C-alpha positions in Angstrom: -0.3 -0.1 0.2 3.0 2.4 0.7 4.6 1.8 -2.6 1.3 2.8 -4.2 1.0 6.0 -2.4 4.5 6.5 -3.2 3.5 5.8 -7.0 0.4 7.9 -7.1 1.8 10.8 -5.4 5.0 10.8 -8.0 2.6 10.6 -10.7 0.8 13.7 -9.1 4.5 15.5 -8.9 5.1 14.9 -12.2 1.9 16.3 -13.5 1.8 19.3 -11.7 5.2 19.4 -12.7 4.4 19.1 -16.7 1.9 21.8 -16.5 3.7 24.3 -14.3 6.3 23.6 -17.1 3.9 24.2 -20.1 3.0 27.8 -18.3 5.9 28.4 -17.9 6.6 28.3 -21.5 3.5 29.6 -22.4 3.9 32.7 -19.9 7.4 33.4 -21.9 6.9 33.5 -25.1 3.1 34.7 -25.0 4.8 38.1 -26.2 6.0 36.5 -29.4 2.6 34.1 -29.7 0.8 37.2 -29.3 3.2 39.4 -32.0 2.7 36.3 -34.3 -1.0 36.0 -34.5 -1.5 40.1 -34.5 0.9 39.8 -37.7 -1.3 37.3 -39.2 -4.5 39.0 -38.2 -3.0 42.2 -40.3 -2.2 40.3 -43.0 -5.8 38.7 -43.1 -7.4 41.8 -42.4 -5.1 43.4 -45.6 -5.6 41.2 -48.0 -9.5 42.1 -47.4 -9.0 45.7 -47.6 -7.3 45.5 -51.1 -9.8 43.0 -52.1 -12.7 45.6 -51.2 -10.6 48.9 -52.9 -9.1 47.2 -56.3 -9.2 50.6 -57.8 -5.3 51.5 -57.1 -2.8 53.8 -58.4 1.3 53.2 -59.3 3.2 55.0 -58.2 6.8 55.2 -59.5 9.1 55.4 -55.8 11.8 53.6 -54.6 13.1 54.3 -51.0 15.8 52.6 -49.0 16.6 51.5 -45.4 20.1 54.5 -44.9 22.6 54.4 -42.5 24.4 56.4 -41.1 27.5 54.7 -42.7 26.1 55.7 -45.8 28.1 58.2 -47.9 26.2 57.9 -51.2 23.6 60.5 -50.4 24.1 64.1 -51.2 22.4 65.7 -47.5 24.3 69.0 -46.7 23.4 69.5 -43.4 21.0 72.2 -42.2 23.4 75.6 -41.5 24.0 75.0 -45.5 20.2 75.0 -46.9 18.1 78.3 -47.5 15.2 79.4 -45.1 12.7 77.4 -46.3 9.1 78.1 -45.6 6.9 74.6 -45.0 3.8 73.7 -47.3 2.4 71.5 -44.3 4.1 69.6 -40.8 3.2 66.2 -40.2 2.3 64.8 -36.8 2.5 61.4 -35.8 2.3 61.3 -31.7 3.3 57.7 -31.0 6.5 58.3 -33.0 7.4 61.4 -31.6 7.5 62.5 -35.4 7.2 66.1 -36.2 7.9 67.3 -39.2 7.8 69.7 -42.1 6.9 69.0 -45.8 8.0 71.2 -48.5 6.2 72.3 -51.7 6.9 69.4 -54.5 8.3 72.5 -56.4 11.1 72.9 -53.6 14.5 71.3 -54.8 14.6 69.8 -51.1 11.4 67.9 -51.2 13.3 64.6 -51.9 14.0 61.3 -49.8 17.3 62.5 -49.5 16.5 65.4 -47.5 13.3 65.3 -45.8 10.1 64.1 -45.9 9.0 64.0 -49.8 5.8 64.7 -51.0 5.0 63.5 -54.3 3.5 64.6 -57.5 0.3 62.8 -57.9 -0.3 63.3 -54.3 -3.5 66.2 -53.2 -3.6 68.8 -50.6 -6.0 67.4 -47.5 -8.0 70.3 -48.1 -8.9 67.8 -51.5 -12.4 66.1 -50.9 -11.5 62.2 -51.7 -8.4 63.1 -52.1 -5.0 60.8 -51.5 -1.8 62.7 -49.5 0.9 60.4 -50.8 4.6 60.9 -48.8 7.4 58.8 -48.3 11.0 59.1 -46.5 13.9 56.9 -45.8 14.2 54.4 -42.5 17.6 53.4 -41.2 19.8 55.3 -38.3 20.6 57.9 -41.3 19.6 61.8 -40.3 17.6 61.7 -42.9 15.7 58.4 -41.9 12.9 60.1 -40.9 10.4 57.6 -41.3 13.0 54.8 -39.5 10.0 54.4 -37.0 7.0 54.3 -38.7 7.5 50.0 -38.5 5.9 51.1 -35.0 2.4 51.8 -36.2 -0.4 49.4 -36.1 -4.2 49.6 -37.4 -5.9 52.2 -35.8 -3.3 54.6 -34.8 -3.4 58.4 -35.7 -1.1 60.8 -37.4 -1.6 64.5 -38.5 -1.9 67.2 -41.2 -1.6 70.2 -40.3 -2.5 72.3 -43.6 -3.3 75.8 -44.0 -4.5 76.8 -40.2 -6.0 73.6 -40.3 -5.4 70.0 -38.4 -6.5 67.2 -40.4 -7.2 64.1 -38.6 -6.4 60.4 -39.7 -6.4 56.9 -38.5 -4.5 53.2 -39.8 -6.8 51.6 -41.7 -4.5 49.2 -43.9 -0.5 48.4 -43.5 1.1 46.2 -46.0 4.2 45.4 -48.2 5.5 45.1 -52.0 8.5 43.9 -53.6 10.5 46.8 -54.2 10.3 47.4 -57.9 10.6 50.9 -58.8 6.7 51.4 -58.8 4.2 50.1 -56.0 0.3 49.8 -56.3 -1.4 52.5 -53.6 -4.8 50.5 -52.4 -7.5 52.6 -51.4 -10.5 53.8 -50.9 -11.5 56.6 -53.4 -14.8 57.2 -51.6 -12.5 58.4 -48.9 -9.9 61.4 -48.3 -6.6 59.6 -47.9 -3.2 60.3 -46.4 -0.5 57.3 -47.6 2.5 56.8 -46.0 5.4 54.8 -47.8 9.2 53.7 -46.8 11.5 50.9 -46.9 10.1 48.2 -44.9 12.5 47.3 -41.7 14.6 44.3 -41.6 14.3 44.1 -45.3 15.9 46.0 -48.3 14.2 44.0 -51.2 10.1 46.0 -50.3 8.9 48.3 -49.5 5.9 49.1 -46.4 2.8 51.3 -47.7 0.8 52.7 -44.7 -3.1 54.0 -45.7 -4.6 56.2 -43.3 -8.7 57.7 -44.0 -9.7 61.4 -42.5 -11.7 61.5 -39.7 -11.8 65.3 -38.5 -10.9 68.4 -39.2 -10.3 71.7 -36.7 -9.5 75.0 -36.9 -5.8 75.0 -35.6 
């Protein structure tokens, strides 16, 4: 009887120990599991969004991941640049970004100097228009979109333009293979803001962030 009780006790300890191990492993990998789950969910939602918004615009743009060690970028210091009158300002509180946007005709309206507003862009006050901005990611002083990868659906961004503050919300994020051009999928019945940069840790693709207008207020 004593031997049987010992066997049962050992079995109970083994079961409890196994359960504790499973719980520990689950907790240890919880964040990673959650991250993978969110990535799968966002990919599914992105595909659904693209299917529902098949009207797309092809944009000729190629942005890169620029490091401090890169020397092939001609980027004069701010002291060498003339006084600049910005067209608008881009604010993204989540990543502490507050950057001026130059007029399309400015020599410095280029990803190698600033956040670039593309020629096909509409201004924020155009109903159902699309403002398209691009910038480098990486560690360089011109990598204005280096933290854009931290954005997720429903995050906020703002454009300050002509004494008004335009509020936008992320509705879709997707990657495309870098080939000199990319497709912008958006709802043509919505006023949108599109942000483009090189995909983090992937030099062969670019990431597109689609944001839709949620409100306008006097600034």
